[in-house]
PLY file of the C-alpha trace (Angstrom):
ply
format ascii 1.0
element vertex 198
property float x
property float y
property float z
element edge 197
property int vertex1
property int vertex2
end_header
134.73 115.71 84.68
135.65 118.01 81.96
136.09 114.82 79.75
132.34 114.14 80.22
131.63 117.64 79.02
133.81 117.16 76.05
131.77 114.20 75.23
128.60 115.82 75.66
129.66 118.72 73.42
130.75 116.26 70.56
127.40 114.42 70.86
125.48 117.80 70.74
127.65 118.85 67.50
127.14 115.67 65.82
123.28 115.74 66.21
122.62 119.42 65.89
125.53 120.92 63.88
127.80 123.87 64.75
126.30 126.32 67.33
125.74 129.80 65.95
126.00 131.26 69.49
126.73 130.18 73.06
126.52 131.93 76.58
127.86 131.05 79.95
126.27 131.61 83.38
127.58 130.97 86.68
125.57 131.05 90.01
127.12 131.37 93.21
128.35 127.93 94.66
127.62 126.11 91.20
129.58 125.14 88.42
129.42 126.89 85.18
126.46 126.31 82.84
126.86 127.03 79.04
123.77 127.35 76.83
124.46 126.59 73.03
122.08 127.79 70.32
121.70 125.93 66.99
119.59 127.05 63.92
117.89 124.44 62.18
116.62 125.39 58.65
116.28 122.01 57.17
112.59 121.41 58.02
109.16 123.31 57.73
110.30 126.79 58.72
113.38 127.89 60.74
113.65 126.16 64.26
116.17 127.34 67.00
117.37 124.95 69.41
118.96 125.81 72.89
121.02 123.15 74.64
122.67 123.13 78.16
126.34 122.16 78.69
127.52 121.51 82.04
124.67 120.09 83.98
125.92 116.37 83.29
129.47 117.29 84.71
128.17 115.64 88.07
125.56 113.16 88.63
122.25 114.29 90.08
121.73 113.22 93.72
118.53 112.26 95.34
118.11 114.74 98.09
116.89 111.75 100.41
120.21 109.96 100.22
122.67 110.13 102.82
125.67 110.84 100.82
126.28 112.09 97.32
128.01 109.51 94.90
130.49 111.38 92.84
130.28 108.72 90.14
126.90 107.07 90.04
123.65 108.74 89.55
121.61 110.12 86.66
123.13 112.78 84.38
121.46 115.14 82.06
121.48 118.12 79.69
118.22 120.06 78.67
117.09 121.01 75.16
114.49 123.40 74.14
113.28 124.16 70.54
111.26 127.12 69.32
110.30 128.43 66.04
112.69 131.27 65.00
111.71 134.80 64.51
108.27 134.74 66.44
109.50 135.81 69.84
112.68 137.01 71.72
113.55 133.38 72.79
117.07 134.06 73.10
116.29 135.58 76.58
115.46 131.93 77.51
119.33 131.32 78.12
119.22 132.38 81.77
116.13 130.30 82.44
117.69 127.22 80.92
120.85 127.89 82.95
118.58 128.19 86.06
116.97 124.91 85.37
120.39 123.22 84.54
121.69 124.42 87.85
118.66 123.23 89.86
120.19 119.83 90.79
123.20 121.47 92.35
121.24 124.49 93.92
118.15 122.58 95.14
119.25 119.12 95.27
116.56 117.87 92.70
116.81 115.15 90.20
115.49 116.30 86.81
113.83 113.41 85.16
111.05 112.80 82.56
107.48 113.78 83.84
109.00 116.54 86.13
108.04 120.14 86.10
110.46 123.05 86.36
109.00 126.36 87.21
110.81 129.74 86.59
108.20 131.83 88.31
108.43 134.36 85.51
107.99 134.24 81.80
110.63 132.04 80.26
111.38 135.07 77.81
109.87 138.62 77.40
106.32 138.41 76.57
106.09 134.29 76.84
102.93 132.78 77.96
104.91 130.23 79.67
106.69 130.09 83.21
107.44 126.57 83.53
108.36 123.49 81.43
107.57 119.80 81.33
110.64 117.46 81.11
110.06 115.07 78.25
111.71 111.65 77.59
115.03 111.67 75.97
116.35 109.76 72.88
114.53 111.68 70.30
116.54 114.62 68.98
119.90 113.69 70.63
120.61 110.28 71.53
121.54 109.19 74.89
125.50 109.39 75.53
126.83 106.12 77.07
129.60 106.65 79.68
132.30 104.15 81.02
130.82 102.02 83.86
129.86 102.63 86.63
128.78 106.00 85.25
125.10 106.54 84.03
124.50 107.76 80.60
123.96 111.38 79.80
120.47 111.91 78.78
119.50 114.73 76.65
115.98 115.84 78.05
113.67 117.95 75.88
111.73 120.91 77.69
108.12 121.47 76.63
106.85 125.05 77.67
103.59 125.05 79.62
101.12 127.74 80.28
100.16 128.36 84.06
96.90 126.59 83.37
98.59 123.64 81.77
101.01 123.18 84.53
98.27 123.35 87.07
96.22 120.66 85.12
99.29 118.49 84.98
99.98 118.52 88.61
96.37 116.96 89.03
96.21 114.62 85.96
99.84 113.86 85.36
102.29 114.44 82.62
101.08 111.69 80.34
97.62 113.15 80.37
98.87 116.53 79.36
100.95 115.15 76.53
98.04 113.11 75.35
95.90 116.21 75.30
98.68 118.13 73.21
98.73 115.43 70.71
94.81 115.30 70.40
94.58 118.93 69.71
97.62 118.92 67.31
99.55 121.48 69.64
102.62 122.94 68.08
104.75 122.90 71.15
107.59 124.72 69.33
105.24 127.75 68.66
106.69 130.40 71.22
103.44 132.29 71.25
100.92 129.44 71.30
97.76 129.53 73.59
97.13 126.84 76.08
95.66 123.50 74.96
91.71 123.14 75.95
91.56 121.70 79.33
87.85 121.28 79.89
0 1
1 2
2 3
3 4
4 5
5 6
6 7
7 8
8 9
9 10
10 11
11 12
12 13
13 14
14 15
15 16
16 17
17 18
18 19
19 20
20 21
21 22
22 23
23 24
24 25
25 26
26 27
27 28
28 29
29 30
30 31
31 32
32 33
33 34
34 35
35 36
36 37
37 38
38 39
39 40
40 41
41 42
42 43
43 44
44 45
45 46
46 47
47 48
48 49
49 50
50 51
51 52
52 53
53 54
54 55
55 56
56 57
57 58
58 59
59 60
60 61
61 62
62 63
63 64
64 65
65 66
66 67
67 68
68 69
69 70
70 71
71 72
72 73
73 74
74 75
75 76
76 77
77 78
78 79
79 80
80 81
81 82
82 83
83 84
84 85
85 86
86 87
87 88
88 89
89 90
90 91
91 92
92 93
93 94
94 95
95 96
96 97
97 98
98 99
99 100
100 101
101 102
102 103
103 104
104 105
105 106
106 107
107 108
108 109
109 110
110 111
111 112
112 113
113 114
114 115
115 116
116 117
117 118
118 119
119 120
120 121
121 122
122 123
123 124
124 125
125 126
126 127
127 128
128 129
129 130
130 131
131 132
132 133
133 134
134 135
135 136
136 137
137 138
138 139
139 140
140 141
141 142
142 143
143 144
144 145
145 146
146 147
147 148
148 149
149 150
150 151
151 152
152 153
153 154
154 155
155 156
156 157
157 158
158 159
159 160
160 161
161 162
162 163
163 164
164 165
165 166
166 167
167 168
168 169
169 170
170 171
171 172
172 173
173 174
174 175
175 176
176 177
177 178
178 179
179 180
180 181
181 182
182 183
183 184
184 185
185 186
186 187
187 188
188 189
189 190
190 191
191 192
192 193
193 194
194 195
195 196
196 197
């Protein structure tokens, strides 16, 4: 499936430019996951973007399914954006690799609306320990693959404070996203406080 990853990397480079750094992480019993870092200095302040490469090599399998289909099933890579220079966000590389390996390690299907919890700060001093998986199609367009393979979706990750994660479990992802929008929350601010939840 290296051909899939070559296409995925080409799509990332087309959308985000050349990466200025990359790191590889391998967990016991899993395929290698790379994390690429891109610096975007074209907008309002520098933004650093991190993208996984390797998660989409195999389709994700529903843990309730009897057999894993080696061809059919959802495929995804993960994206995270943060304002540059405000925190040591480069330490998020391991967290992203853990999230990207979770379909192989835990048999989960990562999809929009899901939460991924690291159980510790995403980077040193981060007020976030988990992320909300958002809808694909914004920053990097979905990558169509030859039938019968599913397209690769590039899913943005939105960091959540512990209180936001708990509130999301009760009220749902849509309600939390609406609250962020209502309060004009800068989801790329690596030091932001939690949104009001009362």
